[in-house]
A tleap script that builds the chain and sets N, CA, C and O, in Angstrom:
source leaprc.protein.ff14SB
mol = sequence {
  NMET VAL GLU SER LEU GLU PHE LEU LEU LYS
  ASN GLU LEU GLU SER GLY ASN ILE TYR LYS
  ASN ILE PHE GLU THR ASN PRO LYS PRO SER
  PHE ILE PHE ASP ARG ASN GLY ILE ILE CYS
  GLU VAL ASN SER ALA TYR GLU LYS HIE VAL
  ARG ILE ASN ARG GLU ASP LEU ILE GLY LYS
  ASN ALA ARG HIE PHE ASN SER GLY LEU LYS
  GLY LYS SER LEU LEU LYS ASP ILE TRP LYS
  ALA ILE ASN SER CGLU
}
set mol.1.N position { 108.752 71.190 133.998 }
set mol.1.CA position { 107.616 70.186 134.030 }
set mol.1.C position { 106.480 70.843 134.905 }
set mol.1.O position { 105.327 70.918 134.479 }
set mol.2.N position { 106.856 71.327 136.171 }
set mol.2.CA position { 105.899 71.609 136.834 }
set mol.2.C position { 105.144 73.068 136.537 }
set mol.2.O position { 103.984 73.413 136.761 }
set mol.3.N position { 106.277 73.791 135.939 }
set mol.3.CA position { 105.678 75.132 135.291 }
set mol.3.C position { 104.613 74.875 134.195 }
set mol.3.O position { 103.585 75.540 134.070 }
set mol.4.N position { 105.010 73.752 133.359 }
set mol.4.CA position { 104.023 73.432 132.305 }
set mol.4.C position { 102.741 72.869 132.877 }
set mol.4.O position { 101.696 73.058 132.254 }
set mol.5.N position { 102.738 72.242 133.928 }
set mol.5.CA position { 101.478 71.710 134.427 }
set mol.5.C position { 100.640 72.926 135.132 }
set mol.5.O position { 99.437 73.071 134.915 }
set mol.6.N position { 101.281 73.664 135.872 }
set mol.6.CA position { 100.900 75.006 136.346 }
set mol.6.C position { 100.118 75.942 135.276 }
set mol.6.O position { 99.019 76.451 135.496 }
set mol.7.N position { 100.848 76.078 134.113 }
set mol.7.CA position { 100.328 76.831 132.859 }
set mol.7.C position { 99.202 76.115 132.354 }
set mol.7.O position { 98.237 76.825 132.070 }
set mol.8.N position { 99.070 74.770 132.153 }
set mol.8.CA position { 97.801 74.014 131.624 }
set mol.8.C position { 96.566 74.251 132.716 }
set mol.8.O position { 95.441 74.596 132.353 }
set mol.9.N position { 96.916 74.028 134.043 }
set mol.9.CA position { 95.916 74.339 134.962 }
set mol.9.C position { 95.235 75.479 134.917 }
set mol.9.O position { 94.008 75.560 134.982 }
set mol.10.N position { 96.255 76.688 134.768 }
set mol.10.CA position { 95.682 77.900 134.894 }
set mol.10.C position { 94.983 78.162 133.595 }
set mol.10.O position { 93.931 78.789 133.719 }
set mol.11.N position { 95.284 77.868 132.531 }
set mol.11.CA position { 94.263 78.032 131.315 }
set mol.11.C position { 93.172 77.105 131.275 }
set mol.11.O position { 92.224 77.435 130.562 }
set mol.12.N position { 93.103 76.022 131.883 }
set mol.12.CA position { 91.954 75.280 132.057 }
set mol.12.C position { 90.938 76.029 133.026 }
set mol.12.O position { 89.736 76.093 132.771 }
set mol.13.N position { 91.481 76.555 134.090 }
set mol.13.CA position { 90.728 77.236 134.926 }
set mol.13.C position { 89.964 78.548 134.489 }
set mol.13.O position { 88.791 78.824 134.745 }
set mol.14.N position { 90.856 79.279 133.791 }
set mol.14.CA position { 90.503 80.355 132.943 }
set mol.14.C position { 89.500 80.255 132.003 }
set mol.14.O position { 88.577 81.065 131.918 }
set mol.15.N position { 89.674 79.097 131.149 }
set mol.15.CA position { 88.705 78.917 130.154 }
set mol.15.C position { 87.289 78.151 130.694 }
set mol.15.O position { 86.349 78.080 129.902 }
set mol.16.N position { 87.173 77.666 131.848 }
set mol.16.CA position { 86.146 77.146 132.402 }
set mol.16.C position { 86.076 75.596 132.067 }
set mol.16.O position { 85.238 74.886 132.623 }
set mol.17.N position { 86.885 75.142 131.240 }
set mol.17.CA position { 86.979 73.719 130.869 }
set mol.17.C position { 87.112 72.807 131.734 }
set mol.17.O position { 86.529 71.738 131.555 }
set mol.18.N position { 87.883 73.010 132.836 }
set mol.18.CA position { 87.861 72.180 134.161 }
set mol.18.C position { 86.732 71.894 134.658 }
set mol.18.O position { 86.421 70.775 135.064 }
set mol.19.N position { 85.853 73.120 134.669 }
set mol.19.CA position { 84.581 72.893 135.284 }
set mol.19.C position { 83.504 72.014 134.468 }
set mol.19.O position { 82.721 71.207 134.969 }
set mol.20.N position { 83.618 72.310 133.241 }
set mol.20.CA position { 82.841 71.335 132.406 }
set mol.20.C position { 83.225 69.788 132.382 }
set mol.20.O position { 82.435 68.853 132.248 }
set mol.21.N position { 84.495 69.724 132.527 }
set mol.21.CA position { 85.038 68.306 132.554 }
set mol.21.C position { 84.644 67.649 133.972 }
set mol.21.O position { 84.300 66.471 134.060 }
set mol.22.N position { 84.713 68.392 134.907 }
set mol.22.CA position { 84.294 67.894 136.099 }
set mol.22.C position { 82.671 67.587 136.165 }
set mol.22.O position { 82.228 66.596 136.744 }
set mol.23.N position { 82.021 68.353 135.641 }
set mol.23.CA position { 80.478 68.000 135.308 }
set mol.23.C position { 80.231 66.845 134.547 }
set mol.23.O position { 79.418 65.981 134.874 }
set mol.24.N position { 80.943 66.822 133.507 }
set mol.24.CA position { 80.739 65.806 132.568 }
set mol.24.C position { 81.077 64.326 133.022 }
set mol.24.O position { 80.404 63.381 132.612 }
set mol.25.N position { 82.143 64.165 133.881 }
set mol.25.CA position { 82.820 63.024 134.223 }
set mol.25.C position { 82.152 62.825 135.741 }
set mol.25.O position { 82.603 61.900 136.417 }
set mol.26.N position { 81.140 63.624 136.276 }
set mol.26.CA position { 80.625 63.277 137.705 }
set mol.26.C position { 79.693 61.991 137.320 }
set mol.26.O position { 78.831 62.081 136.446 }
set mol.27.N position { 79.924 60.864 138.000 }
set mol.27.CA position { 79.150 59.668 138.028 }
set mol.27.C position { 77.771 59.720 138.519 }
set mol.27.O position { 76.941 58.826 138.354 }
set mol.28.N position { 77.557 60.973 139.214 }
set mol.28.CA position { 76.195 61.188 139.603 }
set mol.28.C position { 75.227 61.925 138.511 }
set mol.28.O position { 75.680 62.860 137.850 }
set mol.29.N position { 74.164 61.571 138.376 }
set mol.29.CA position { 73.232 62.269 137.400 }
set mol.29.C position { 73.139 63.685 137.766 }
set mol.29.O position { 72.787 63.972 138.910 }
set mol.30.N position { 73.446 64.687 136.831 }
set mol.30.CA position { 73.338 66.055 137.047 }
set mol.30.C position { 72.960 66.806 136.026 }
set mol.30.O position { 73.175 66.450 134.867 }
set mol.31.N position { 72.338 67.963 136.340 }
set mol.31.CA position { 71.953 68.828 135.199 }
set mol.31.C position { 71.949 70.251 135.631 }
set mol.31.O position { 71.741 70.561 136.804 }
set mol.32.N position { 72.183 71.139 134.666 }
set mol.32.CA position { 72.134 72.502 134.849 }
set mol.32.C position { 70.853 73.239 134.333 }
set mol.32.O position { 70.465 72.981 133.194 }
set mol.33.N position { 70.248 74.043 135.022 }
set mol.33.CA position { 69.036 74.798 134.581 }
set mol.33.C position { 69.121 76.184 134.870 }
set mol.33.O position { 69.808 76.522 135.834 }
set mol.34.N position { 68.526 77.053 134.184 }
set mol.34.CA position { 68.370 78.600 134.452 }
set mol.34.C position { 67.168 78.849 135.394 }
set mol.34.O position { 66.439 77.945 135.803 }
set mol.35.N position { 67.029 80.156 135.699 }
set mol.35.CA position { 66.209 80.596 136.817 }
set mol.35.C position { 64.573 80.261 136.235 }
set mol.35.O position { 63.615 80.297 137.007 }
set mol.36.N position { 64.466 80.019 135.137 }
set mol.36.CA position { 63.084 79.528 134.802 }
set mol.36.C position { 62.986 77.929 134.769 }
set mol.36.O position { 61.964 77.319 134.456 }
set mol.37.N position { 64.124 77.380 135.114 }
set mol.37.CA position { 63.843 75.880 135.194 }
set mol.37.C position { 64.192 75.310 133.844 }
set mol.37.O position { 64.193 74.083 133.755 }
set mol.38.N position { 64.463 75.967 132.873 }
set mol.38.CA position { 64.815 75.446 131.651 }
set mol.38.C position { 66.292 74.674 131.767 }
set mol.38.O position { 67.303 75.271 132.137 }
set mol.39.N position { 66.272 73.263 131.399 }
set mol.39.CA position { 67.658 72.864 131.283 }
set mol.39.C position { 68.483 73.307 130.309 }
set mol.39.O position { 68.069 73.533 129.172 }
set mol.40.N position { 69.627 73.456 130.643 }
set mol.40.CA position { 70.795 74.196 129.730 }
set mol.40.C position { 71.694 73.163 129.457 }
set mol.40.O position { 72.265 73.196 128.367 }
set mol.41.N position { 71.964 72.129 130.339 }
set mol.41.CA position { 73.051 70.973 130.133 }
set mol.41.C position { 72.936 69.898 131.028 }
set mol.41.O position { 72.590 70.084 132.195 }
set mol.42.N position { 73.236 68.633 130.514 }
set mol.42.CA position { 73.064 67.528 131.312 }
set mol.42.C position { 74.308 66.757 131.121 }
set mol.42.O position { 74.939 66.818 130.065 }
set mol.43.N position { 74.708 65.959 132.226 }
set mol.43.CA position { 75.883 65.158 132.099 }
set mol.43.C position { 75.468 63.741 131.443 }
set mol.43.O position { 74.288 63.676 131.099 }
set mol.44.N position { 76.175 62.728 131.246 }
set mol.44.CA position { 76.056 61.563 130.510 }
set mol.44.C position { 75.342 60.807 131.518 }
set mol.44.O position { 74.386 60.096 131.210 }
set mol.45.N position { 75.739 60.920 132.656 }
set mol.45.CA position { 75.049 59.994 133.862 }
set mol.45.C position { 73.424 60.451 133.997 }
set mol.45.O position { 72.530 59.691 134.368 }
set mol.46.N position { 73.291 61.527 133.702 }
set mol.46.CA position { 71.827 61.960 133.853 }
set mol.46.C position { 71.093 61.402 132.538 }
set mol.46.O position { 69.944 60.965 132.606 }
set mol.47.N position { 71.689 61.434 131.554 }
set mol.47.CA position { 71.030 61.102 130.207 }
set mol.47.C position { 71.086 59.642 130.365 }
set mol.47.O position { 70.148 59.165 129.727 }
set mol.48.N position { 71.771 58.737 130.932 }
set mol.48.CA position { 71.624 57.216 131.069 }
set mol.48.C position { 70.434 57.168 132.183 }
set mol.48.O position { 69.537 56.352 131.970 }
set mol.49.N position { 70.357 57.921 133.277 }
set mol.49.CA position { 69.507 57.801 134.244 }
set mol.49.C position { 68.082 58.037 133.775 }
set mol.49.O position { 67.292 57.183 134.179 }
set mol.50.N position { 67.632 58.884 133.106 }
set mol.50.CA position { 66.382 59.118 132.514 }
set mol.50.C position { 66.203 58.485 131.236 }
set mol.50.O position { 65.073 58.439 130.748 }
set mol.51.N position { 67.227 57.975 130.621 }
set mol.51.CA position { 67.065 57.174 129.402 }
set mol.51.C position { 66.557 58.161 128.202 }
set mol.51.O position { 65.778 57.748 127.343 }
set mol.52.N position { 66.969 59.255 128.211 }
set mol.52.CA position { 66.730 60.328 127.265 }
set mol.52.C position { 67.887 61.060 126.674 }
set mol.52.O position { 68.633 61.595 127.494 }
set mol.53.N position { 68.169 61.183 125.469 }
set mol.53.CA position { 69.153 62.120 124.889 }
set mol.53.C position { 69.228 63.374 125.171 }
set mol.53.O position { 68.218 64.075 125.237 }
set mol.54.N position { 70.506 63.854 125.388 }
set mol.54.CA position { 70.895 65.261 125.807 }
set mol.54.C position { 70.053 66.236 125.035 }
set mol.54.O position { 69.415 67.127 125.595 }
set mol.55.N position { 70.067 66.031 123.634 }
set mol.55.CA position { 69.432 66.869 122.678 }
set mol.55.C position { 68.218 66.950 123.039 }
set mol.55.O position { 67.768 68.095 122.996 }
set mol.56.N position { 67.327 65.932 123.476 }
set mol.56.CA position { 65.875 65.855 123.863 }
set mol.56.C position { 65.605 66.675 125.110 }
set mol.56.O position { 64.510 67.192 125.329 }
set mol.57.N position { 66.749 66.779 125.993 }
set mol.57.CA position { 66.448 67.319 127.372 }
set mol.57.C position { 66.623 68.794 127.303 }
set mol.57.O position { 65.792 69.512 127.859 }
set mol.58.N position { 67.645 69.313 126.660 }
set mol.58.CA position { 68.044 70.664 126.602 }
set mol.58.C position { 66.878 71.554 126.026 }
set mol.58.O position { 66.298 71.350 124.960 }
set mol.59.N position { 66.638 72.572 126.914 }
set mol.59.CA position { 65.394 73.400 126.522 }
set mol.59.C position { 64.200 73.103 127.040 }
set mol.59.O position { 63.252 73.840 126.766 }
set mol.60.N position { 64.031 72.071 127.812 }
set mol.60.CA position { 62.907 71.378 128.422 }
set mol.60.C position { 62.947 71.882 129.929 }
set mol.60.O position { 64.015 72.103 130.500 }
set mol.61.N position { 61.676 72.051 130.544 }
set mol.61.CA position { 61.559 72.439 131.869 }
set mol.61.C position { 62.113 71.339 132.824 }
set mol.61.O position { 61.756 70.178 132.624 }
set mol.62.N position { 62.873 71.598 133.742 }
set mol.62.CA position { 63.489 70.730 134.739 }
set mol.62.C position { 62.653 69.971 135.533 }
set mol.62.O position { 62.995 68.866 135.956 }
set mol.63.N position { 61.289 70.617 135.833 }
set mol.63.CA position { 60.413 69.979 136.715 }
set mol.63.C position { 59.806 68.629 136.098 }
set mol.63.O position { 59.181 67.847 136.813 }
set mol.64.N position { 60.017 68.404 134.775 }
set mol.64.CA position { 59.335 67.510 134.301 }
set mol.64.C position { 60.179 66.106 134.387 }
set mol.64.O position { 59.735 64.985 134.136 }
set mol.65.N position { 61.452 66.434 134.787 }
set mol.65.CA position { 62.275 65.342 134.842 }
set mol.65.C position { 62.886 65.149 136.276 }
set mol.65.O position { 64.051 64.805 136.478 }
set mol.66.N position { 61.973 65.408 137.223 }
set mol.66.CA position { 62.463 65.120 138.495 }
set mol.66.C position { 62.647 63.810 138.890 }
set mol.66.O position { 61.621 63.139 138.773 }
set mol.67.N position { 63.608 63.219 139.317 }
set mol.67.CA position { 64.056 61.732 139.345 }
set mol.67.C position { 62.927 61.078 140.472 }
set mol.67.O position { 62.502 59.933 140.319 }
set mol.68.N position { 62.572 61.796 141.422 }
set mol.68.CA position { 61.855 61.272 142.610 }
set mol.68.C position { 62.807 60.836 143.697 }
set mol.68.O position { 62.400 60.316 144.736 }
set mol.69.N position { 64.046 61.049 143.447 }
set mol.69.CA position { 65.016 60.731 144.573 }
set mol.69.C position { 65.040 61.743 145.677 }
set mol.69.O position { 65.384 61.321 146.781 }
set mol.70.N position { 64.732 63.003 145.560 }
set mol.70.CA position { 64.898 64.004 146.515 }
set mol.70.C position { 63.349 64.395 146.859 }
set mol.70.O position { 62.471 64.454 145.999 }
set mol.71.N position { 63.156 64.645 148.213 }
set mol.71.CA position { 61.945 64.988 148.657 }
set mol.71.C position { 61.451 66.386 147.938 }
set mol.71.O position { 62.189 67.049 147.209 }
set mol.72.N position { 60.195 66.705 148.230 }
set mol.72.CA position { 59.507 67.721 147.589 }
set mol.72.C position { 59.993 68.936 148.322 }
set mol.72.O position { 60.254 69.946 147.669 }
set mol.73.N position { 60.140 68.922 149.674 }
set mol.73.CA position { 60.541 70.066 150.498 }
set mol.73.C position { 62.070 70.521 150.144 }
set mol.73.O position { 62.441 71.692 150.224 }
set mol.74.N position { 62.884 69.462 149.751 }
set mol.74.CA position { 64.077 69.998 149.348 }
set mol.74.C position { 64.040 70.875 147.891 }
set mol.74.O position { 64.732 71.865 147.656 }
set mol.75.N position { 63.261 70.384 147.169 }
set mol.75.CA position { 63.079 71.043 145.648 }
set mol.75.C position { 62.570 72.361 145.954 }
set mol.75.O position { 63.153 73.320 145.448 }
set mol.76.N position { 61.377 72.596 146.849 }
set mol.76.CA position { 60.902 73.845 147.189 }
set mol.76.C position { 62.057 74.800 147.639 }
set mol.76.O position { 62.237 75.882 147.079 }
set mol.77.N position { 62.788 74.382 148.615 }
set mol.77.CA position { 63.864 75.075 149.220 }
set mol.77.C position { 64.928 75.538 147.967 }
set mol.77.O position { 65.371 76.686 147.940 }
set mol.78.N position { 65.242 74.663 147.074 }
set mol.78.CA position { 66.329 75.027 145.998 }
set mol.78.C position { 65.534 76.101 145.278 }
set mol.78.O position { 66.086 77.195 145.159 }
set mol.79.N position { 64.348 75.946 144.794 }
set mol.79.CA position { 63.655 76.813 144.003 }
set mol.79.C position { 63.410 78.389 144.731 }
set mol.79.O position { 63.401 79.485 144.172 }
set mol.80.N position { 63.249 78.109 145.941 }
set mol.80.CA position { 63.059 79.365 146.643 }
set mol.80.C position { 64.345 80.149 146.712 }
set mol.80.O position { 64.373 81.350 146.441 }
set mol.81.N position { 65.457 79.432 147.093 }
set mol.81.CA position { 66.789 80.030 147.156 }
set mol.81.C position { 67.197 80.510 145.718 }
set mol.81.O position { 68.011 81.431 145.654 }
set mol.82.N position { 66.749 80.018 144.669 }
set mol.82.CA position { 67.118 80.571 143.420 }
set mol.82.C position { 66.407 81.707 143.019 }
set mol.82.O position { 66.979 82.523 142.297 }
set mol.83.N position { 65.194 81.899 143.390 }
set mol.83.CA position { 64.279 83.092 143.033 }
set mol.83.C position { 64.420 84.167 144.059 }
set mol.83.O position { 63.867 85.255 143.901 }
set mol.84.N position { 65.209 83.866 145.197 }
set mol.84.CA position { 65.422 85.001 146.033 }
set mol.84.C position { 66.655 85.861 145.647 }
set mol.84.O position { 66.843 86.993 146.092 }
set mol.85.N position { 67.438 85.254 144.820 }
set mol.85.CA position { 68.646 86.170 144.269 }
set mol.85.C position { 68.260 87.176 143.270 }
set mol.85.O position { 69.110 87.925 142.788 }
savepdb mol mol.pdb
quit
C-alpha cells in the first residue's frame, strides 16, 4: 500500500499534475503570467474574484486585472525581479 502511494506521488510530481492541482484548489485568487505580463492560467478563485471567465482572461495583459489589494510598490518590485532574470 505504501509503495503504491509512493509510486502515485512520484508520477504526480514528475508529470506536474500535483502543482496544477495545488494551484487550482488554492482558495486565494491566483494567476500565472509570462514575462510580457500575458495571463497564461488562472485558478477558479481568481475567476470568481474578478467575475470573468477563464477563457476571457487567458491571453490578456495581467496589468488590466490588478485587484487593488496589493500596493503599487510591491507590483513594481515583482516586475523588476521578473525582468532582471
